[in-house]
DRENROMI-452729 format. One record per atom (N, C-alpha, C, O): residue in three letters; x, y, z. Coordinates in steps of 0.02 Angstrom, whole numbers, plus 50000, padded with zeros to 5 digits. Example, Ala and Ser with C-alpha at 12.3 -4.5 7.8 and 13.67 -1.06 7.14 Angstrom:
ALA506604971650390ALA506154977550390ALA506604983550390ALA507124983450423SER506424988850354SER506844994750357SER506455000250394SER506705005750402
This chain:
UNK525824972749641UNK525234975549672UNK524594972249644UNK524114970949680UNK524624971049578UNK524034967649549UNK523934960749580UNK523364958649591UNK524494957449593UNK524444950749622UNK524144951049693UNK523724946949711UNK524364956049732UNK524094956849799UNK523354958549797UNK522954956349838UNK523174962649747UNK522464964349739UNK522054958349721UNK521484957549744UNK522344954049679UNK521984947949661UNK521884943449722UNK521344940649732UNK522414942749763UNK522364938649823UNK521834941449870UNK521444937649899UNK521824948049879UNK521334951149923UNK520634949849897UNK520184948349937UNK520524950449832UNK519874949249803UNK519654942049812UNK519074940649824UNK520144937449806UNK519994930349814UNK519744928849884UNK519254925249894UNK520084931749934UNK519874930650003UNK519194933750018UNK518804930950056UNK519054939449988UNK518394942649997UNK517844938049970UNK517334937050003UNK517954935349910UNK517464930849880UNK517394924549921UNK516834922149932UNK517964921849944UNK517934915749984UNK517564916750049UNK517154912550068UNK517694922350083UNK517344923750145UNK516604924750133UNK516184922650173UNK516434928050078UNK515724928950061UNK515394922350050UNK514814921250070UNK515754917750016UNK515474911050005UNK515364907250069UNK514864903850077UNK515844907850116UNK515774904550180UNK515184907350218UNK514814903650251UNK515084913850214UNK514524917050248UNK513864914750219UNK513384913650256UNK513834913950153UNK513234911550120UNK513084904450141UNK512504902650154UNK513614900250144UNK513504893250164UNK513254892850235UNK512824888750251UNK513534897150278UNK513304897150348UNK512574899050353UNK512194896150391UNK512384904150313UNK511674906250313UNK511224900650289UNK510694899450317UNK511454897150236UNK511044891650210UNK510984886050262UNK510464882950268UNK511534884850299UNK511514879650350UNK511054881450407UNK510774876950439UNK510964887950420UNK510544890150475UNK509814891150454UNK509394892850495UNK509674890150389UNK508994891250365UNK508514886450398UNK508674880550406UNK507934888750418UNK507444884350451UNK507194879050402UNK507174880350342UNK506994873250427UNK506724868050382UNK506074870250350UNK505714874550376UNK505934867250293UNK505324869050257UNK504714867450299UNK504704862550336UNK504204871650294UNK503584870550331UNK503254864050307UNK503274862550248UNK502954860350353UNK502614854150332UNK502024855650287UNK501724861050293UNK501854851150242UNK501274852350200UNK500634852450241UNK500594849150292UNK500144856450220UNK499504856650257UNK499114850250249UNK499234846350203UNK498644849250294UNK498204843350289UNK497784843850225UNK497554849250206UNK497674838150194UNK497244837750135UNK496574834950156UNK496504831850209UNK496074836050115UNK495424832850124UNK495384826850077UNK495544827450018UNK495174821250103UNK495174815050065UNK494694815550006UNK494104817050016UNK494924814149945UNK494464813749888UNK494014807749895UNK494154803149933UNK493464807649858UNK492994802149863UNK493314795449845UNK493104790249871UNK493824795649802UNK494134789349781UNK494724787249825UNK495064782449810UNK494844790849880UNK495404789249924UNK495314782349955UNK494774780649979UNK495844778349954UNK495814771549982UNK496354770650036UNK496864774150035UNK496234766150081UNK496694764750135UNK497344761650109UNK497334757350066UNK497894763850137UNK498554761450115UNK498624753950124UNK498934750650082UNK498354751150176UNK498424744050190UNK497854739850163UNK497964734450136UNK497244742250170UNK496674738050151UNK496444739050079UNK496114734750050UNK496624744750049UNK496424746149980UNK495684747549973UNK495434747449917UNK495334749050027UNK494614750350025UNK494484757750034UNK494894761350061UNK493914760050010UNK493744767150013UNK493684769650084UNK493384766450127UNK493984775450098UNK493924778450164UNK493204780050180UNK492984779350238UNK492824782050129UNK492134784150141UNK491684778350164UNK491134779550189UNK491924772150157UNK491534766350178UNK491684764250250UNK491404759350274UNK492114768050283UNK492324766150350UNK492164771550400UNK492244777550386UNK491944769550459UNK491784774250512UNK492404775850554UNK492904772350550UNK492354781150594UNK492884782850640UNK493414787350611UNK493374789250553UNK493904789250652UNK494434793850630UNK494884790650578UNK494994784550578UNK495144794750534UNK495594792550481UNK496284795850490UNK496384799950535UNK496754793950447UNK497414796850450UNK497684798150380UNK497464795150331UNK498164802750377UNK498514804150314UNK499254805450331UNK499404808950379UNK499694802650290UNK500414803550297UNK500694806350233UNK500594803550179UNK501064811850239UNK501384815050182UNK502114812950179UNK502464812950230UNK502344811150119UNK503044809050108UNK503374813950060UNK503054816550014UNK504014815250071UNK504384819750026UNK504434816849956UNK504484820549907UNK504424810249951UNK504504806849887UNK503844805749850UNK503834802549797UNK503304808349877UNK502644806949848UNK502224813349846UNK502204817149895UNK501904814549790UNK501514820749783UNK500864820749824UNK500674825849851UNK500534814949828UNK499904814449864UNK500004810749930UNK500444806449935UNK499614812349981UNK499694808850045UNK499464801550041UNK499054799749999UNK499734797550085UNK499484790850095UNK498884791350143UNK498914794950192UNK498354787650128UNK497744787950169UNK497674781550210UNK497884776250188UNK497374782150269UNK497274776550313UNK496564776550340UNK496304781850358UNK496254770750342UNK495564770150364UNK495494770550440UNK494934770650466UNK496054770650475UNK496044771150548UNK496674774550573UNK497174774650538UNK496644777250633UNK497244780050664UNK497714774550684UNK498324775350683UNK497444768850704UNK497854763050722UNK498324761250665UNK498924760150676UNK498074761050603UNK498494759450546UNK498994765050533UNK499564763750511UNK498794771250545UNK499244776850535UNK499854776150580UNK500424777250558UNK499744774450643UNK500294773550690UNK500704767350673UNK501314767350680UNK500374762150650UNK500724756050630UNK501234757550575UNK501784754750576UNK501054761850528UNK501514763750474UNK502164766450503UNK502704765050476UNK502124770250557UNK502714773250588UNK503144768050623UNK503744769050631UNK502844762650645UNK503204757650685UNK503494751950642UNK503914748150666UNK503294751450579UNK503534746050536UNK504184748150502UNK504194753250467UNK504724744450511UNK505374746550484UNK505414746650409UNK505834750150381UNK504984742950375UNK505024742650302UNK504684748550267UNK504744749250206UNK504314752650304UNK503964758250273UNK504444764250263UNK504944764850298UNK504284768650214UNK504714774450201UNK504784778850263UNK504334779250305UNK505354782250267UNK505494786550325UNK505514793950306UNK505664798150349UNK505384795650243UNK505414802650222UNK504754806250236UNK504474809450192UNK504514805550297UNK503864808350317UNK503934815850330UNK504384817950365UNK503484819750301UNK503494826950311UNK502924829450355UNK502974834750384UNK502384825650360UNK501824827550403UNK501354821650412UNK501274817550367UNK501034821450470UNK500534816250485UNK499934819650518UNK500014823450566UNK499344818350491UNK498724821350518UNK498214815950533UNK498174810850499UNK497814817150584UNK497264812750602UNK496654817150619UNK496724823150631UNK496064814150619UNK495454817850635UNK495394819250709UNK495464814650750UNK495274825450727UNK495134827350796UNK494404825750810UNK493954829150785UNK494284820450849UNK493594818350860UNK493224822750910UNK492624821950919UNK493574827350941UNK493244832350982UNK492884837550941UNK492424840950965UNK493104838350878UNK492794843250833UNK492384839850779UNK492044843250740UNK492394833250777UNK492014829550726UNK491264830150740UNK491054830050797UNK490874830650687UNK490154831150693UNK489834824450709UNK489314824150742UNK490144819050687UNK489884812350699UNK490444807350696UNK490964808650666UNK490344801550726UNK490854796350726UNK490954793350657UNK491524792250637UNK490414792050622UNK490474788650558UNK490914792350508UNK491354789350478UNK490804798750499UNK491184802850454UNK491384809350490UNK490964813850496UNK491994809850513UNK492204815650553UNK492104822350519UNK491984827450552UNK492144822550453UNK492014828750417UNK492654832650402UNK493174831450434UNK492624837250354UNK493204841250336UNK493384846350390UNK492974848050433UNK494014848550388UNK494224853750435UNK494364851250505UNK494414855350551UNK494424844750515UNK494524842050583UNK495224839150592UNK495344835850642UNK495674840350546UNK496334837250549UNK496794840750599UNK496804846850603UNK497174836650636UNK497684839250682UNK498314835050673UNK498294829550647UNK498884837850694UNK499514834350690UNK499504828450739UNK499324829250798UNK499694822550716UNK499684816650758UNK500124817450820UNK499934815250874UNK500704820450811UNK501164821050868UNK500904825850922UNK501164825950978UNK500394829850905UNK500104834450953UNK499454831850984UNK499174834951029UNK499224826150960UNK498574823550981UNK498604819751048UNK499114816751065UNK498054820051084UNK497934815651141UNK497554809651113UNK497044810551080UNK497794803651126UNK497514797651095UNK497204793051148UNK497534791051196UNK496564791551139UNK496214787051185UNK496234780051156UNK495984778851101UNK496534775451194UNK496554768451173UNK496124764251221UNK495964766451276UNK495954758251199UNK495594753451240UNK494884755751258UNK494624753751311UNK494584759851216UNK493884761651228UNK493434756451197UNK493674751551168UNK492774757351202UNK492314752351175UNK492124753751103UNK491694750251075UNK492434758651072UNK492284760151002UNK492844757650957UNK493424757850976UNK492654755150899UNK493144752150854UNK493274756850795UNK492874761350780UNK493834755550761UNK494034759650705UNK493744757250639UNK493274753350637UNK494044759850585UNK493774758850519UNK493694751650497UNK493234750150459UNK494114747150520UNK494064740150500UNK493854735650557UNK493984729650557UNK493524738550607UNK493274734650662UNK493794732650713UNK493684728150753UNK494364736050712UNK494914734550759UNK494934739850814UNK494664745350804UNK495254738450870UNK495334743550923UNK495654749850894UNK496114749450854UNK495404755550915UNK495624761850886UNK496004766150936UNK495934765350997UNK496404770650911UNK496714776050950UNK496354782450929UNK496484785150876UNK495914784850972UNK495464790350954UNK495794797050972UNK495944798251030UNK495904801450922UNK496274807550934UNK495844813350958UNK495264814150938UNK496144817451001UNK495834823651024UNK496374828951031UNK496944827451048UNK496184835251017UNK496644840851029UNK496534843851098UNK496964847351124UNK495944842751127UNK495754845751190UNK495694840351244UNK495334835351235UNK496034841251299UNK496024836151352UNK495334835251382UNK495134829651397UNK494954840651391UNK494294840051419UNK493854835651375UNK493464831651400UNK493914836451309UNK493524832251263UNK493744825051267UNK493324820451264UNK494394823851274UNK494654817051280UNK494404813851344UNK494214807951345UNK494404817551398UNK494174814851462UNK493424813451461UNK493194808651491UNK493044817751427UNK492324816551421UNK492194810151381UNK491744806251397UNK492594809051329UNK492534802951289UNK492684796851332UNK492334791851329UNK493224797151371UNK493404791651415UNK492844790251466UNK492694784451481UNK492534795551491UNK491984794651538UNK491394790951508UNK491034787451544UNK491294791651443UNK490734788351410UNK490914781651379UNK490504776951379UNK491524781151354UNK491704775051316UNK492284771151347UNK492484765951320UNK492564773551403UNK493124770051433UNK493774771451397UNK493804775551351UNK494304768051420UNK494954768951389UNK495414773251431UNK495244775251487UNK496004774651403UNK496484778951436UNK496814783451385UNK496844781951326UNK497064789151409UNK497334794351366UNK498094793851365UNK498424793851417UNK498384793451305UNK499104793051296UNK499334797851241UNK498934800251201UNK499974799151240UNK500284802651184UNK500554797451135UNK500604791551151UNK500734799651075UNK500954795151023UNK501514790451045UNK501474784451034UNK502024793151077UNK502604789151096UNK502424783951149UNK502804779151160UNK501854784851183UNK501664780251237UNK501224774551213UNK501094769851251UNK501004774751150UNK500574769351124UNK500984762951119UNK501494762951086UNK500764757551151UNK501144751251146UNK501164748551075UNK500664749051038UNK501724745651056UNK501774742750989UNK501244737350977UNK500954736950923UNK501114733251029UNK500634727851020UNK499934730451004UNK499534726950972UNK499784736551025UNK499114739251014UNK498994740750940UNK498434740250915UNK499524742550904UNK499454744350834UNK499734739150786UNK499564739150727UNK500164734750810UNK500474729750767UNK500204722750777UNK500274718550732UNK499894721550833UNK499644714850847UNK498974713650814UNK498664718250788UNK498734707350814UNK498084705750787UNK497534709250826UNK497594710350886UNK496994710850792UNK496444714450825UNK496114709950877UNK496004704050865UNK495964712950935UNK495604709250986UNK494854710350980UNK494624713750935UNK494494707451025UNK493774708251026UNK493594714651064UNK493834715751119UNK493184718751033UNK492984725151063UNK492244725251075UNK491854723451030UNK492034727251133UNK491324727851150UNK491064734251119UNK491224739651142UNK490644733651067UNK490384739551033UNK489634740351045UNK489274742451000UNK489404738651105UNK488694739051120UNK488444746151127UNK487844747351130UNK488914751051129UNK488714757851145UNK488494761951084UNK488474768051088UNK488344758751030UNK488094762750974UNK488164759050908UNK488604754850900UNK487724760750863UNK487744757750796UNK488214761850752UNK488404767450769UNK488384758850695UNK488794762350647UNK489524762550666UNK489914766150635UNK489734758550717UNK490424758650737UNK490824753150704UNK491424753850695UNK490504747850685UNK490844742350651UNK490564741950581UNK489954741450571UNK491004742150531UNK490774742350462UNK490514735650438UNK490154735350388UNK490704730250472UNK490494723650450UNK490934720850395UNK490814715250372UNK491454724650374UNK491894722150323UNK492334716650352UNK492524716950410UNK492504711850311UNK492984706850332UNK493664709950330UNK493804714350288UNK494114707750374UNK494794710150376UNK495214705850330UNK495394700250348UNK495384708450272UNK495824704850227UNK496414709350211UNK496334714650181UNK497014707150230UNK497604710850213UNK497664717550246UNK498014721950220UNK497324718650302UNK497334725150334UNK497864725250389UNK497954720250423UNK498204730850396UNK498754731250443UNK498544729450514UNK498084732450541UNK498894724650542UNK498784722950612UNK498154719050626UNK497994718050685UNK497794716750575UNK497154713650588UNK497134706150571UNK496614702950577UNK497694703450550UNK497714696350536UNK498364693650564UNK498904696250549UNK498324688450603UNK498914685850635UNK499274681050588UNK499084675250582UNK499794683650554UNK500174679550508UNK500854677750535UNK501284675350498UNK500954679050600UNK501594677350630UNK502094682950626UNK502644682350654UNK501944688450591UNK502384694150586UNK502004700350606UNK501854704750565UNK501844700750670UNK501474706250699UNK500784706950668UNK500454712050679UNK500554702050630UNK499884702350604UNK499804706750544UNK499244708450526UNK500354708850511UNK500294713450454UNK500384709650389UNK500804705250382UNK499974711650341UNK500034709050273UNK499984714950227UNK499534719050233UNK500444715550180UNK500444721250134UNK500274718950064UNK500254723050018
């Protein structure tokens, strides 16, 4: 009888363990980290230059293997990171500035971050990004995106629709006659997608 009792207890424990494993398997994934605000010393992942010295929307990518986010001086570079096979894939969250809520183009300001995968992105407009390259300008509101297109041109796409050549190819010439403070005047040295080195124009 003791042996039968032992067997019964063993099966009870085993079934409990299986139930626990099933619960753990059904557990929802961890919530993505919240958007951070760039410190004054934050530098672009590709160009190594201060974000504060560059106009236009910025980006941040959070990695599971890294405590602090990677910062990008433009949304174009942020998207390029996702398209380059040599970059880490343990991404937990990606944020960009919502330019519909930004107070000004030069410095979008705190509290304007939105998830990149949820953004409406305007490409091929007459405004340039942080390093003087064509930008993908993010908006959370379609009416704001359409108003921007009406003033600056371009077309509205989702992240998956952005052509690889737009973010990986060498920067083209952009007509920036519609306002000052859009081009920083910095030379493009070693910046993602801004120098044609025969490998999609990227230098790391």
